[in-house]
All heavy atoms as an XYZ file, in Angstrom:
712
protein
N     113.564     98.014     67.373
C     112.365     97.440     67.970
C     111.940     98.229     69.205
O     110.769     98.290     69.498
C     112.615     95.977     68.335
C     112.818     95.057     67.128
S     111.470     95.052     65.943
C     110.161     94.399     66.915
N     112.896     98.791     69.907
C     112.540     99.551     71.111
C     111.819    100.830     70.715
O     110.774    101.160     71.276
C     113.788     99.863     71.954
C     114.357     98.577     72.547
C     113.454    100.841     73.070
C     115.681     98.744     73.244
N     112.339    101.547     69.729
C     111.781    102.849     69.364
C     110.464    102.702     68.613
O     109.459    103.263     69.006
C     112.805    103.618     68.522
C     112.303    104.905     67.930
C     112.147    105.974     68.965
C     111.694    107.272     68.307
N     111.225    108.232     69.231
N     110.465    101.953     67.520
C     109.284    101.904     66.667
C     108.362    100.732     66.973
O     107.177    100.796     66.694
C     109.716    101.882     65.194
C     110.482    103.126     64.831
C     111.832    103.075     64.536
C     109.860    104.364     64.840
C     112.544    104.219     64.229
C     110.564    105.514     64.542
C     111.901    105.436     64.235
O     112.600    106.574     63.940
N     108.905     99.668     67.553
C     108.076     98.526     67.929
C     107.498     98.663     69.323
O     106.732     97.830     69.776
N     107.908     99.763     70.011
C     107.429    100.057     71.363
C     107.654     98.901     72.328
O     106.838     98.604     73.181
C     105.970    100.476     71.341
C     105.730    101.735     70.531
C     104.329    102.245     70.692
C     104.034    103.371     69.755
N     104.699    104.600     69.973
N     108.802     98.235     72.193
C     109.165     97.150     73.097
C     109.982     97.710     74.257
O     111.146     97.384     74.456
C     109.947     96.066     72.353
C     109.155     95.286     71.320
C     110.047     94.309     70.584
C     108.000     94.559     71.976
N     109.338     98.580     75.030
C     110.017     99.251     76.130
C     110.420     98.291     77.243
O     111.270     98.625     78.058
C     109.135    100.357     76.694
C     108.684    101.355     75.649
C     107.368    101.777     75.582
C     109.584    101.868     74.726
C     106.954    102.683     74.630
C     109.174    102.772     73.763
C     107.862    103.184     73.719
O     107.467    104.082     72.776
N     109.827     97.114     77.272
C     110.188     96.134     78.302
C     111.621     95.648     78.114
O     112.195     95.061     79.028
C     109.216     94.931     78.327
C     107.822     95.386     78.707
C     109.204     94.205     77.006
N     112.222     95.895     76.952
C     113.609     95.513     76.717
C     114.590     96.458     77.407
O     115.774     96.153     77.522
C     113.908     95.466     75.219
C     113.148     94.408     74.421
C     113.468     94.535     72.938
C     113.478     93.020     74.924
N     114.109     97.596     77.876
C     114.950     98.540     78.593
C     114.993     98.113     80.049
O     113.964     98.066     80.722
C     114.417     99.976     78.451
C     114.428    100.393     76.981
C     115.255    100.933     79.282
C     113.778    101.730     76.717
N     116.177     97.803     80.518
C     116.339     97.285     81.882
C     115.794     98.273     82.903
O     116.113     99.456     82.873
C     117.806     97.004     82.160
N     114.965     97.782     83.788
C     114.430     98.585     84.865
C     113.095     99.238     84.571
O     112.333     99.522     85.482
N     112.803     99.488     83.305
C     111.543    100.170     82.983
C     110.339     99.292     83.282
O     109.349     99.759     83.832
C     111.525    100.615     81.520
C     110.272    101.369     81.159
C     110.096    102.672     81.607
C     109.271    100.796     80.393
C     108.947    103.383     81.297
C     108.120    101.497     80.084
C     107.966    102.786     80.533
O     106.820    103.482     80.234
N     110.432     98.016     82.944
C     109.283     97.134     83.158
C     109.082     96.775     84.625
O     108.034     96.278     85.004
C     109.391     95.870     82.310
C     110.642     95.077     82.597
O     111.586     95.595     83.160
N     110.662     93.830     82.196
N     110.072     97.034     85.475
C     109.912     96.745     86.892
C     109.414     97.954     87.674
O     109.137     97.842     88.859
C     111.239     96.260     87.508
O     112.231     97.274     87.340
C     111.691     94.961     86.855
N     109.310     99.105     87.009
C     108.793    100.307     87.658
C     107.285    100.193     87.840
O     106.605     99.531     87.052
C     109.060    101.552     86.807
C     110.460    101.988     86.704
S     110.512    103.445     85.636
C     112.210    103.865     85.764
N     106.786    100.890     88.838
C     105.334    100.956     89.006
C     104.765    101.860     87.907
O     105.499    102.609     87.258
C     104.985    101.513     90.383
O     105.388    102.869     90.467
N     103.478    101.796     87.697
C     102.839    102.623     86.668
C     103.039    104.108     86.949
O     103.200    104.901     86.032
C     101.338    102.300     86.573
C     101.039    100.898     86.109
C     101.508    100.674     84.693
C     101.170     99.257     84.270
N     101.800     98.922     82.998
N     103.032    104.481     88.234
C     103.240    105.882     88.597
C     104.656    106.337     88.243
O     104.863    107.451     87.764
C     102.987    106.106     90.097
C     101.552    105.886     90.527
C     101.188    104.421     90.700
O     102.080    103.608     91.052
O     100.022    104.072     90.454
N     105.641    105.471     88.492
C     107.030    105.802     88.151
C     107.219    105.865     86.645
O     107.968    106.703     86.135
C     107.981    104.777     88.753
C     108.114    104.857     90.253
C     108.986    103.747     90.804
O     108.883    102.598     90.308
O     109.768    104.033     91.717
N     106.551    104.964     85.907
C     106.667    104.972     84.450
C     106.111    106.252     83.850
O     106.603    106.729     82.825
C     105.952    103.753     83.852
C     106.678    102.461     84.082
C     105.962    101.260     83.492
O     104.876    101.390     82.920
N     106.562    100.098     83.626
N     105.107    106.838     84.483
C     104.531    108.088     83.988
C     105.496    109.256     84.159
O     105.359    110.268     83.484
C     103.222    108.388     84.709
C     102.106    107.448     84.331
C     100.843    107.751     85.111
C      99.766    106.716     84.795
N      98.558    106.935     85.594
N     106.483    109.119     85.029
C     107.456    110.178     85.274
C     108.652    110.111     84.338
O     109.558    110.920     84.438
C     107.957    110.097     86.722
C     106.894    110.346     87.755
C     107.462    110.194     89.141
C     106.378    110.339     90.198
N     106.928    110.129     91.552
N     108.658    109.146     83.436
C     109.794    108.928     82.546
C     109.387    109.233     81.106
O     108.324    108.808     80.641
C     110.278    107.458     82.655
C     111.374    107.171     81.658
C     110.746    107.160     84.059
N     110.243    109.977     80.395
C     110.031    110.244     78.971
C     110.562    109.053     78.181
O     111.700    109.041     77.715
C     110.754    111.526     78.572
C     110.654    111.826     77.089
O     109.788    111.251     76.407
O     111.454    112.655     76.605
N     109.729    108.041     78.056
C     110.162    106.792     77.419
C     110.441    106.979     75.928
O     111.318    106.316     75.377
C     109.155    105.647     77.686
C     109.768    104.306     77.322
C     107.850    105.897     76.974
C     110.964    103.919     78.124
N     109.743    107.894     75.273
C     110.023    108.162     73.855
C     111.437    108.725     73.700
O     112.158    108.355     72.774
C     108.997    109.145     73.291
C     107.612    108.581     73.166
C     107.533    107.503     72.115
O     108.234    107.553     71.092
N     106.701    106.513     72.345
N     111.829    109.610     74.598
C     113.176    110.176     74.551
C     114.236    109.124     74.807
O     115.265    109.085     74.130
N     113.988    108.285     75.801
C     114.949    107.223     76.106
C     115.033    106.227     74.950
O     116.119    105.759     74.604
C     114.578    106.529     77.430
C     114.786    107.495     78.592
C     115.398    105.265     77.633
C     114.327    106.983     79.933
N     113.908    105.923     74.332
C     113.914    105.014     73.178
C     114.726    105.616     72.027
O     115.438    104.896     71.327
C     112.487    104.711     72.737
N     114.649    106.933     71.853
C     115.449    107.597     70.815
C     116.937    107.506     71.138
O     117.763    107.302     70.246
C     115.041    109.062     70.686
O     113.726    109.164     70.216
N     117.281    107.649     72.416
C     118.680    107.521     72.825
C     119.184    106.112     72.517
O     120.287    105.941     71.985
C     118.841    107.844     74.328
C     120.212    107.439     74.831
C     118.597    109.313     74.582
N     118.384    105.109     72.834
C     118.786    103.731     72.563
C     118.923    103.489     71.058
O     119.865    102.840     70.618
C     117.799    102.744     73.185
C     118.162    102.360     74.586
C     117.911    103.217     75.642
C     118.777    101.154     74.851
C     118.260    102.888     76.932
C     119.133    100.804     76.147
C     118.874    101.673     77.187
N     117.986    104.007     70.270
C     118.077    103.852     68.811
C     119.368    104.466     68.299
O     120.121    103.829     67.561
C     116.875    104.504     68.133
C     116.937    104.406     66.610
C     116.048    105.411     65.924
N     116.460    106.756     66.292
C     115.642    107.800     66.285
N     114.383    107.662     65.961
N     116.086    108.990     66.616
N     119.644    105.708     68.693
C     120.843    106.391     68.208
C     122.116    105.702     68.681
O     123.070    105.558     67.911
C     120.831    107.847     68.667
C     119.682    108.624     68.074
O     119.086    108.223     67.084
N     119.350    109.743     68.693
N     122.135    105.281     69.928
C     123.311    104.591     70.460
C     123.579    103.273     69.754
O     124.718    102.961     69.410
N     122.539    102.504     69.528
C     122.710    101.206     68.865
C     123.127    101.369     67.408
O     123.967    100.614     66.904
C     121.420    100.388     68.951
C     121.049     99.975     70.338
S     122.253     98.832     71.032
C     121.557     98.567     72.627
N     122.544    102.366     66.717
C     122.956    102.607     65.334
C     124.400    103.093     65.275
O     125.147    102.741     64.360
C     122.036    103.605     64.630
C     120.798    102.967     64.065
C     119.551    103.467     64.387
C     120.872    101.888     63.213
C     118.403    102.888     63.876
C     119.738    101.292     62.695
C     118.500    101.802     63.029
N     124.810    103.914     66.238
C     126.197    104.361     66.283
C     127.157    103.209     66.500
O     128.206    103.113     65.853
N     126.803    102.306     67.408
C     127.639    101.140     67.662
C     127.708    100.247     66.421
O     128.787     99.756     66.064
C     127.092    100.362     68.862
C     127.258    101.097     70.181
S     126.341    100.381     71.555
C     127.190     98.834     71.772
N     126.583    100.063     65.764
C     126.559     99.239     64.550
C     127.397     99.870     63.442
O     128.102     99.168     62.705
C     125.125     99.039     64.082
N     127.346    101.196     63.334
C     128.134    101.886     62.305
C     129.629    101.689     62.547
O     130.391    101.455     61.595
C     127.783    103.372     62.284
N     130.053    101.778     63.805
C     131.470    101.543     64.111
C     131.886    100.114     63.787
O     132.984     99.874     63.275
C     131.755    101.830     65.586
C     132.037    103.270     65.961
C     132.194    103.401     67.470
C     133.279    103.775     65.258
N     131.006     99.162     64.078
C     131.328     97.760     63.775
C     131.413     97.529     62.271
O     132.313     96.826     61.800
C     130.283     96.843     64.402
C     130.369     96.776     65.891
S     129.087     95.702     66.546
C     128.992     96.290     68.224
N     130.499     98.118     61.514
C     130.556     97.979     60.053
C     131.783     98.662     59.475
O     132.405     98.153     58.536
C     129.282     98.545     59.421
C     128.029     97.703     59.592
C     126.806     98.451     59.082
C     128.171     96.378     58.881
N     132.144     99.805     60.035
C     133.355    100.490     59.599
C     134.579     99.624     59.867
O     135.459     99.495     59.011
C     133.487    101.838     60.313
C     134.741    102.637     60.005
C     134.739    103.097     58.550
C     134.851    103.820     60.951
N     134.626     99.012     61.035
C     135.743     98.123     61.362
C     135.822     96.930     60.431
O     136.915     96.550     59.985
N     134.671     96.356     60.121
C     134.642     95.208     59.204
C     135.134     95.619     57.818
O     135.965     94.935     57.215
C     133.223     94.652     59.132
C     133.065     93.537     58.147
C     133.575     92.270     58.401
C     132.410     93.746     56.937
C     133.439     91.241     57.488
C     132.270     92.731     56.020
C     132.783     91.476     56.298
O     132.653     90.464     55.385
N     134.629     96.761     57.336
C     135.011     97.225     56.004
C     136.502     97.562     55.939
O     137.194     97.187     54.985
C     134.178     98.458     55.630
O     132.788     98.121     55.724
C     134.482     98.931     54.227
N     136.995     98.265     56.957
C     138.416     98.613     56.973
C     139.309     97.383     57.096
O     140.388     97.334     56.497
C     138.717     99.577     58.114
C     138.282    101.023     57.924
C     138.528    101.826     59.195
C     139.002    101.651     56.747
N     138.867     96.389     57.852
C     139.692     95.190     58.001
C     139.795     94.426     56.685
O     140.839     93.848     56.395
C     139.145     94.283     59.093
O     137.923     93.696     58.705
N     138.746     94.441     55.892
C     138.810     93.791     54.577
C     139.667     94.623     53.628
O     140.519     94.093     52.909
C     137.390     93.585     54.005
C     136.664     92.514     54.822
C     137.436     93.204     52.539
C     135.219     92.320     54.446
N     139.433     95.937     53.619
C     140.131     96.820     52.696
C     141.632     96.869     52.980
O     142.452     96.823     52.067
C     139.518     98.211     52.779
C     140.056     99.192     51.791
C     140.211     99.029     50.445
C     140.508    100.507     52.078
N     140.717    100.149     49.870
C     140.917    101.088     50.853
C     140.607    101.258     53.233
C     141.414    102.374     50.768
C     141.093    102.549     53.144
C     141.495    103.096     51.922
N     142.003     96.932     54.250
C     143.420     97.014     54.622
C     144.035     95.647     54.923
O     145.226     95.566     55.234
C     143.584     97.930     55.842
C     143.154     99.378     55.637
C     143.231    100.151     56.944
C     143.986    100.048     54.557
N     143.224     94.598     54.836
C     143.664     93.220     55.061
C     144.338     93.050     56.423
O     145.410     92.459     56.549
C     144.578     92.752     53.936
C     143.888     92.726     52.587
C     144.804     92.335     51.453
O     146.020     92.171     51.679
O     144.295     92.186     50.333
N     143.681     93.606     57.453
C     144.192     93.500     58.818
C     143.002     93.211     59.736
O     142.179     94.090     59.996
C     144.891     94.796     59.228
C     145.572     94.686     60.580
O     145.473     93.614     61.216
O     146.209     95.670     60.989
N     142.920     91.976     60.217
C     141.777     91.559     61.034
C     141.730     92.245     62.400
O     140.681     92.291     63.032
C     141.795     90.045     61.236
C     141.519     89.285     59.961
O     140.875     89.859     59.058
O     141.942     88.114     59.868
N     142.840     92.786     62.837
C     142.870     93.439     64.149
C     141.986     94.681     64.179
O     141.419     95.014     65.214
C     144.295     93.807     64.535
C     145.170     92.581     64.777
C     146.568     93.002     65.088
N     147.106     93.724     63.913
C     148.267     94.352     63.896
N     149.024     94.377     64.965
N     148.688     94.963     62.812
N     141.866     95.373     63.057
C     141.057     96.596     62.997
C     139.609     96.298     63.349
O     138.970     97.053     64.084
C     141.158     97.244     61.598
C     142.591     97.690     61.333
C     140.203     98.424     61.469
C     142.842     98.144     59.919
N     139.092     95.194     62.844
C     137.715     94.799     63.133
C     137.524     94.595     64.637
O     136.549     95.075     65.226
C     137.372     93.521     62.377
C     135.950     93.058     62.562
C     135.645     91.816     61.743
O     136.555     91.251     61.109
O     134.482     91.413     61.748
N     138.464     93.916     65.270
C     138.376     93.678     66.713
C     138.486     94.973     67.502
O     137.753     95.188     68.466
C     139.471     92.712     67.156
O     139.311     91.469     66.539
N     139.408     95.840     67.106
C     139.598     97.101     67.817
C     138.328     97.947     67.782
O     137.900     98.482     68.799
C     140.760     97.902     67.225
C     142.119     97.273     67.402
C     143.136     97.529     66.503
C     142.390     96.424     68.471
C     144.392     96.968     66.654
C     143.647     95.851     68.636
C     144.634     96.126     67.718
O     145.863     95.563     67.875
N     137.732     98.084     66.600
C     136.537     98.913     66.492
C     135.321     98.255     67.138
O     134.436     98.949     67.634
C     136.254     99.288     65.047
C     137.158    100.398     64.512
C     136.876    100.690     63.056
C     137.017    101.657     65.324
N     135.288     96.935     67.163
C     134.197     96.250     67.871
C     134.248     96.583     69.356
O     133.257     97.010     69.951
C     134.285     94.733     67.662
C     133.325     93.966     68.513
C     131.986     93.895     68.157
C     133.741     93.342     69.673
C     131.086     93.194     68.945
C     132.857     92.640     70.471
C     131.522     92.564     70.102
N     135.424     96.402     69.959
C     135.553     96.675     71.390
C     135.444     98.164     71.701
O     134.931     98.549     72.755
C     136.836     96.066     71.942
C     136.780     94.573     72.006
C     137.581     93.791     71.194
C     135.885     93.933     72.856
C     137.508     92.405     71.244
C     135.797     92.553     72.912
C     136.618     91.783     72.099
N     135.892     99.015     70.785
C     135.724    100.455     70.965
C     134.244    100.837     70.972
O     133.814    101.642     71.801
C     136.458    101.225     69.868
C     136.293    102.744     69.916
C     137.019    103.305     71.137
C     136.808    103.370     68.635
N     133.474    100.236     70.071
C     132.048    100.554     70.024
C     131.343    100.118     71.308
O     130.467    100.828     71.810
C     131.382     99.909     68.803
O     131.302     98.513     68.949
N     131.735     98.986     71.867
C     131.157     98.525     73.128
C     131.609     99.436     74.272
O     130.804     99.840     75.119
C     131.552     97.061     73.414
C     131.049     96.128     72.316
C     131.047     96.620     74.785
C     129.561     96.052     72.171
N     132.915     99.770     74.298
C     133.466    100.583     75.385
C     132.908    101.996     75.396
O     132.793    102.619     76.449
C     134.991    100.627     75.275
N     132.531    102.527     74.240
C     131.969    103.873     74.168
C     130.443    103.821     74.223
O     129.811    104.623     74.909
C     132.442    104.592     72.882
C     131.709    105.895     72.678
C     133.937    104.815     72.928
N     129.841    102.872     73.526
C     128.384    102.818     73.395
C     127.652    102.471     74.673
O     126.639    103.102     75.008
N     128.130    101.509     75.408
C     127.436    101.103     76.646
C     127.443    102.197     77.706
O     126.384    102.512     78.259
C     128.018     99.797     77.174
S     127.574     98.388     76.147
N     128.594    102.809     77.998
C     128.548    103.924     78.951
C     127.682    105.084     78.454
O     126.991    105.729     79.237
C     130.004    104.355     79.093
C     130.779    103.144     78.740
C     129.977    102.455     77.679
N     127.719    105.356     77.150
C     126.875    106.414     76.592
C     125.402    106.125     76.882
O     124.673    107.002     77.349
C     127.103    106.536     75.082
C     126.083    107.412     74.391
C     126.188    108.790     74.444
C     125.016    106.844     73.695
C     125.254    109.596     73.823
C     124.073    107.639     73.075
C     124.191    109.013     73.132
O     123.252    109.803     72.531
N     124.971    104.903     76.598
C     123.570    104.546     76.841
C     123.204    104.663     78.318
O     122.139    105.173     78.666
C     123.286    103.128     76.346
C     123.274    102.935     74.843
C     123.118    101.458     74.497
C     122.174    103.738     74.207
N     124.081    104.197     79.189
C     123.803    104.253     80.624
C     123.757    105.685     81.149
O     122.841    106.057     81.885
C     124.860    103.457     81.390
C     124.792    101.950     81.244
C     126.011    101.307     81.880
C     123.525    101.416     81.864
N     124.726    106.489     80.776
C     124.810    107.849     81.304
C     123.692    108.731     80.765
O     123.001    109.417     81.519
C     126.194    108.455     81.005
C     127.262    107.708     81.802
C     126.224    109.946     81.316
C     128.678    108.017     81.378
N     123.489    108.698     79.467
C     122.492    109.593     78.867
C     121.070    109.174     79.232
O     120.238    110.025     79.564
C     122.679    109.660     77.337
C     121.577    110.459     76.681
C     124.031    110.264     77.005
N     120.771    107.887     79.194
C     119.396    107.470     79.493
C     119.034    107.653     80.960
O     117.864    107.796     81.299
C     119.164    106.018     79.077
O     119.946    105.146     79.866
N     120.023    107.686     81.852
C     119.753    107.900     83.274
C     119.876    109.358     83.695
O     119.762    109.660     84.878
C     120.689    107.038     84.128
C     120.290    105.592     84.090
O     119.138    105.265     84.269
N     121.250    104.723     83.832
N     120.093    110.247     82.740
C     120.207    111.663     83.079
C     118.836    112.240     83.401
O     117.791    111.649     83.102
C     120.856    112.442     81.931
O     119.965    112.534     80.838
N     118.836    113.414     83.988
C     117.577    114.043     84.365
C     116.838    114.633     83.159
O     115.724    115.136     83.307
C     117.838    115.150     85.394
O     118.692    116.137     84.831
N     117.427    114.558     81.979
C     116.762    115.066     80.775
C     115.512    114.279     80.415
O     114.665    114.780     79.689
C     117.714    115.022     79.576
C     118.903    115.936     79.741
O     118.862    116.892     80.518
N     119.966    115.648     79.028
N     115.408    113.074     80.911
C     114.306    112.202     80.506
C     113.338    111.899     81.643
O     112.633    110.900     81.625
C     114.861    110.905     79.899
C     115.708    111.221     78.692
C     117.085    111.177     78.753
C     115.114    111.627     77.507
C     117.863    111.514     77.664
C     115.878    111.961     76.416
C     117.244    111.896     76.501
O     117.998    112.246     75.409
N     113.319    112.779     82.618
C     112.307    112.664     83.677
C     111.293    113.779     83.473
O     111.633    114.903     83.113
C     112.918    112.781     85.079
O     113.635    114.008     85.174
C     113.852    111.619     85.365
N     110.047    113.452     83.672
C     108.959    114.409     83.505
C     108.602    114.961     84.872
O     108.310    114.216     85.802
C     107.736    113.728     82.852
C     108.120    113.219     81.467
C     106.570    114.695     82.775
C     107.055    112.376     80.811
N     108.630    116.277     84.978
C     108.291    116.933     86.235
C     106.769    117.005     86.354
O     106.108    117.634     85.536
C     108.905    118.320     86.285
C     108.811    118.952     87.648
O     108.260    118.361     88.577
N     109.352    120.141     87.780
N     106.218    116.356     87.350
C     104.755    116.311     87.512
C     104.268    117.301     88.553
O     103.123    117.274     88.941
C     104.311    114.894     87.934
O     104.999    114.529     89.131
C     104.604    113.896     86.835
N     105.158    118.202     88.992
C     104.746    119.201     89.996
C     103.938    120.312     89.392
O     104.005    120.770     88.368
C     105.968    119.792     90.707
C     106.676    118.714     91.532
O     106.019    117.749     91.932
O     107.891    118.876     91.757
């Protein structure tokens, strides 16, 4: 919804920026980062669910769920706040 539905207000901090500050941000790039990060996290969770059924061990599902959160959230924070997504207006 963020990438294709253009619901950029779901990105924390973007909707509180002034219009001038929003013009300095590559929101399409950040939306792509969020799309990729969320799909990656979902893939890990589905892998954990599938492996837990296949190997009959419920712990695998929990491990991969928490791993996806522990890796995905920092990834989203670090990459989306990098200088790669700021537009130089000079």
